[in-house]
Steps between C-alpha positions, in 0.01 A plus 500: 500500500705209627371307803760340722542341842781505753562270796572709809740401776215395731358268233213718384439576133497862388331570168573805290484641150724730302360767271639771276860542387732222628799733462331797668529632854380229743187599693357281776121544495279447807139428400181597684220299665381290334778504248758294323798490267258607224526860621784530249239492223347821636829685542664426163799729552844492328680320782568148622197449723540216750157434649479226766184349645510559875459190721157347454436662161522351152803272471642571848461276804336659805692601811254496791566758768727711279560865582546784254872512583540131409450586134847654478659155545305357206579806287870469580510133403315574177727783390814309601376198308448714191845655535362850556723709727324840490144574402206734536180410684142581398185429697131563466226498765564207738849465357611817682578332835722252320683777317581647840616160628743465209626857537566457873670160472698514177649847532733596215379213284202722416562807281161662554134412543156615386158425647158564349184509716682329784358402835672610818530328838151364571594411856500867603195663665245646257674334203169376358326839503373609160543152353239318294264348764518145366879498494521662841268233640722222364807657658321531834430128481870444429579692819248338731416157360749402225367144483173639366674640194480169313126515418524869404796439271330196347191704417700776333716250312197314370362817342834581340556150368150473357505828309803720571405748229160559660668569834743741337214678321333546839823637645545736207144631531574615855820684407536876444488633143878549511547123532234408247670710233818296546316169466313623191820616333718201587372152421831361628436643847143368501596152381792489738272589789261218409780244471686596815174490698411159357839345567538675834175352630561146374635405843384622841821481703662810354222754558434361849869508598530855363199630692630360827853629438373850415309550827787374717830683555696469179842448656644762264754748637414806293801689633730262311359599162757705309402446135279770345126429515226683310130442549211592269154504655151617407305724736180304423642156576261305726686170473816649649402844634751779453585523871662154477745621235566811708602278792743309277646823367548619858662178621743447211792745513496734201194344336306721256123479467325623184125549551289467185177704517192306396672162477379184667681173556578421135520844343848554638625273221443790259825629653692180432722665231611753761590221740684311228715804423577529869586133546704447186695825495869494586586563861681826562 
């Protein structure tokens, strides 16, 4: 891993890390919530993974009031600054909206995209149905009283900073057997999950800004998305219920949704090799 920072045109700092093969296919990675540039540790695929911290996370300055669509401007500056003309995009969980923002705004710059366990538009009616009650409650606060998010985020962050591994163990215990098998077989995935949660919760601005952006209109014109998009999603996911991925698949022209029986929010990563083959294969 190589940490780096870039000064954006509006004066903010954008932090990022590169993982994998520097000469491989460039892949812009959109982390979840909480999350960070350390997601690259979990993925460990034979590509040039470029994993930025979104505003308010890790090494990146916050951008109060940002929308989901705003992320495309930061992504464009980052890839231009790195001299990357065409690239793939990968997102997990709360990174899915930002994958869509990049696809809609950057057009032919993106070869193709993959999303695992992605959330869909949380501003739509009934979007929170079937979601973990605690998470759904936080998102309702983001809708109705966003200023109250600070104390909730601070409480969650304190637990993660004090003992991130204990929090992850608690998360793992609530997951379906399909997911637990993955975490038992892959220490890299487990350790990466611990680290990305720890770093992603070190600051409060990012998770708060994400929650507010998710429950407001994203500003993404789905009809402009022309690059191929594939989604992998578990039918037992309570963090991002399956119906959210189905909405994304319906909104994005030509998107393909693969439903994984028995998988929860993390178990989809057992299909990462399949996604890698899809992303890194030559375009026909």
